[in-house]
C-alpha positions in Angstrom: 104.7 150.5 86.6 101.9 152.6 87.8 101.2 152.3 91.8 97.7 151.1 90.8 99.2 148.1 89.0 101.7 147.4 92.1 98.9 147.5 94.3 96.6 144.9 92.3 99.8 142.8 91.9 100.4 143.1 95.9 96.6 142.0 96.5 97.0 139.5 94.6 100.4 138.2 96.0 98.6 138.3 99.4 95.9 136.1 98.4 98.7 133.5 96.8 96.9 134.2 93.2 100.1 135.6 91.4 101.9 133.7 88.6 105.6 133.4 88.6 106.0 136.2 86.3 104.1 138.6 88.4 105.9 137.7 91.2 109.1 138.3 89.2 107.8 141.9 88.3 107.0 142.6 92.2 110.5 141.4 93.1 112.1 143.5 90.5 110.2 146.5 91.4 110.8 146.3 95.3 114.4 145.6 94.5 114.8 149.2 93.0 115.3 152.4 95.0 112.0 154.1 93.8 109.6 152.4 96.3 107.1 154.7 97.8 107.3 155.1 101.4 104.2 153.3 102.3 105.6 150.0 100.5 109.1 150.1 102.0 108.0 147.5 104.6 107.7 145.0 101.7 110.9 145.8 100.2 113.1 143.7 102.7 110.8 140.5 101.8 111.2 140.9 98.2 114.8 141.8 98.3 115.3 138.6 100.4 113.4 136.6 97.8 115.5 137.9 94.8 118.6 137.0 96.9 117.2 133.4 97.2 117.0 133.0 93.6 120.7 133.8 93.0 121.6 131.3 95.8 123.2 128.1 94.1 123.1 124.9 95.8 126.2 123.2 97.0 127.4 120.2 95.0 127.1 118.1 98.0 123.7 118.8 98.4 123.1 118.0 94.8 124.6 114.6 95.4 122.2 114.3 98.5 118.8 114.9 96.6 118.7 111.5 94.9 119.5 109.8 98.1 116.1 109.9 99.9 114.4 108.0 97.2 117.0 105.1 97.5 116.6 105.1 101.3 113.0 105.1 100.9 112.9 102.2 98.3 115.2 100.1 100.7 112.9 100.7 103.8 109.9 99.5 101.5 112.0 96.2 100.6 112.8 95.8 104.3 109.2 95.8 105.2 108.2 93.7 102.5 110.7 91.0 103.2 109.7 91.2 106.9 106.0 90.6 105.8 107.0 87.7 103.5 109.0 86.1 106.5 106.0 86.4 108.8 103.7 84.8 106.2 106.1 82.1 105.4 106.3 81.3 109.1 102.8 81.3 109.5 102.0 79.3 106.8 104.6 76.6 107.9 102.9 76.5 111.7 99.5 76.4 109.8 100.3 73.4 107.6 102.0 71.5 110.4 99.0 72.1 112.5 96.9 70.7 109.9 99.2 67.7 109.3 99.1 66.9 113.0 95.2 67.1 112.9 94.9 64.8 110.1 97.1 62.4 111.5 95.2 62.4 114.7 92.2 61.7 112.7 93.5 58.8 110.6 94.9 57.2 113.8 91.7 57.8 115.9 89.5 56.4 113.2 91.4 53.3 112.2 91.7 51.8 115.7 89.3 53.3 117.9 89.8 50.9 120.6 92.5 48.7 121.9 90.8 45.4 121.3 89.9 46.1 117.6 93.9 46.7 117.4 94.6 43.4 118.9 92.2 41.5 116.8 93.5 43.0 113.7 97.3 42.1 114.5 96.1 38.5 115.7 94.4 38.3 112.0 97.7 39.4 110.2 99.8 36.9 112.3 97.4 34.3 111.4 97.5 34.8 108.0 101.1 35.0 107.7 101.4 32.0 109.9 99.1 30.0 107.4 101.1 30.9 104.3 104.3 29.9 105.9 102.8 26.6 106.8 101.6 25.9 103.3 104.9 26.9 101.9 106.8 24.5 104.2 104.1 21.8 103.4 104.7 22.7 99.7 108.6 22.4 99.9 108.3 19.1 101.7 106.2 17.6 99.0 108.6 19.0 96.4 111.5 17.4 98.0 109.8 14.0 98.0 109.0 14.2 94.7 112.6 15.1 93.6 113.7 12.3 95.7 111.5 9.7 94.0 112.5 11.0 90.5 116.2 10.3 91.0 
């Protein structure tokens, strides 16, 4: 490769505009021994880059690569469960509050005053008493008619 081509590739490299193929050409060039003196300062960088491509990941590291996704999934599930629990408790409290309000409304509207309540009770007792009296009288008449028939 000519020095002009290498210079153009270096300019593109510093602007982060090189393709992987162009970066491989630069790495191969700077890994050799025929590097001009003015570019020797870049030789260490490109040799390090080539050495990094040769490094293999340990098997333990490969096994750990999938773990963060699982851990992240469980974290999302924990947060969702917490939110669901809070919503359920909130809905329970809200329902209880509304039910208490409804019960207060029902009882406050039906017997607003104590006198009304006593009058309603008196009327109910009178009705029950009159029905019992009628039933007793009817039983007496029935028993008299049964005695006379015999």
